[in-house]
C-alpha positions, 0 to 999 in steps of 0.5 A: 363451308367449313363449320368446324371450330369457333367463329367470331365476328370482328366485333365479338373478338374486340369485345372478348379482348376487352373483357379479357383485359378487364378480368386480368387487370381490374377484376383480379385486383378487385378480388385480391383486395377483397381477399386481403380485407377478408383475411384481415378479419381473422378466422377464415373457417367461418369467414363468408367474405373470404369464401365468397371472394375465393369463389369469385376468384375461381370463376374469374380465372376460369373465364379468363382461361375460357376467353384465352382459348376462344381467342386462340382457336377462333376464326374471325369472319366477315360477311360475304359481299357476294349476296350469299348468306354465310357467317357474319351475314345480316338477313331479313326473312319473311315468315310466310305463314305469319307474314312477319319479317325478322332480321338476323345476323348469322354468327358462331355459337359463342356469339349467338344471342337470339334477343339481339337477333344474332343466331348461330349458324348451327341453329335450325334457322341459321343452318337453313339460311347458309348458302342461300341468296335473296328471294330463296325460299327455305323450310326450317324444322323447328321445335314448333314444326316446319316454318317457311321463310322467304329471304328478303334481304342479304348484306 
């Protein structure tokens, strides 16, 4: 599997497109309104509202550029339907040592959010799972040492 570039699920692509529209239309106008108000207060050299709004404007424009670059270069992936773990796959794995199960979705780096069960294909667990199938055993090198998992379910 080619793992070069930025990978997104359809859901993340839609989320980024919505964020981009919000930032270009609503957020830009909100910041421009705040800047106009701050300018109306007079002396800009000691105007905290003006400086905060200018900072917000810079951050918003940087995020717009970042999202545009991600969307331009991204590859939208769908989960394999053949039972082989790849980008977009949802898996349930059993930690053999602790006898606990976890569910994850394998995603690209931009989309990874461990708290939501979305792990990057380049993470230790994500990379160990790629190409595996139901019932396979995998050993993962983590910062806490080696952990053994059994793949219980792939979709």
